[in-house]
N, C-alpha and C positions, 0 to 999 in steps of 0.2 A: 734746554727749552724751559720756559717758565709760563705757566698759565695762571692768570690772576683775575679776580673780580675787584673792581675799585669803586668805592663810594666816596665821592668828593664832598658829600654833605650838603646842607641847605644854608643859603645865605639870604637874609632879608635885605632887599634893596628896592628902590623906586616904588615904594608902597606895595610890595609884592614879595615873591620868593623866586630864587634861582637855585636849581640843583642839577647835579650831573653824576652819572654812573657809567661804568663801562666793563667790558670783558676783553682782556688783553692776552695775546699770544706773542711771546717774544723769544728771540734767540739771544743767548748769552755767550760772550766770548770772554774766557777767563785767562788771566796771566798770574800764576802763582809766583810770589817773591818771598821765600822763607815762610814765616807764619802768616803772611798777608796773601790775600787773593784780591787782585784788582780785576774788575770786569766792566764790560760795556754791554748795553742792551739795544737791540733794534727789533721792532715788532709792528704788529697791526692791532688796533683797538676798534672794537665796535662800541661806540658810545652813544648814550641817549641823554638828552638834557631837556629841561623845562624851564621856561620863564613865564611868570605871571605878574601882573601889576594892575592896579586900579588907576594909575596915573595916565592921563591922556598923552598920546604920542610915543609911548614906550612900546617897542616891538615885543610881542608875547607869542608863545606857542611852544610846541614840542618838536624836537628834531632827533633823528637817529641816522647814523652814518658810520662807514668805515674810514679810518684815518691812520696816520703813522704814530708810533710811540718810540721813545728812545730814553736812555738813561745811563748812569754811571754808578758804581758802587765799590765798596771795600768791605772785605770780611777778614776778621782777625780770629784765628784759631786759638782758643784758650786751653783746649785739651783735644784728645782724639775724637770725642763725640760732640763737643760744644764749641760754638763760635759766636761772635758778636758781629753784626752786619749793619751798615749804613748805606742807604740808597737815595739817589735823586732820580726821579722819573718824570718825564714830560709827555703829556698826552694831548694831541690835537683833537679837539672836539667841535662838533657843529652845534651851535646855538641858533635860536630863531633870528638873532640879529647878526649872525656871521660866525666864522671859524675863530677859535681862540685856543691858546695853549693853557693847559691847567698843569701846574707842577705839584709834585708830591714828594715830601721828604719823610723818610722813615728810618727808625732805628729798631733793630730786632735781635732776638736770640735764636740761634739755629741749633737744632739737635740733629746730628747725622747718625744714621744707623746702617 
């Protein structure tokens, strides 16, 4: 299992701002291949998003909803306790103007104890 908080940041667009955040709970399925670990993720995300704008005709507002999340990753063990990990995660989020996918690419260092 993986529990994560995601902050997609803030983007200036349409004379306003758009931001999105979420709390994700996912199930990881791991396939070890030598020093590599390949894994897939499937989960549920509670996301909240906000769109503001001073431009006429732009849909604005705050939304919060449960949606699906999924992703893929690879982890390379460099020692017994250390590894390097790369992930792609996709979160379906509800915005004031409709649902949209937000993708996140990460590179990380893992310490195993």
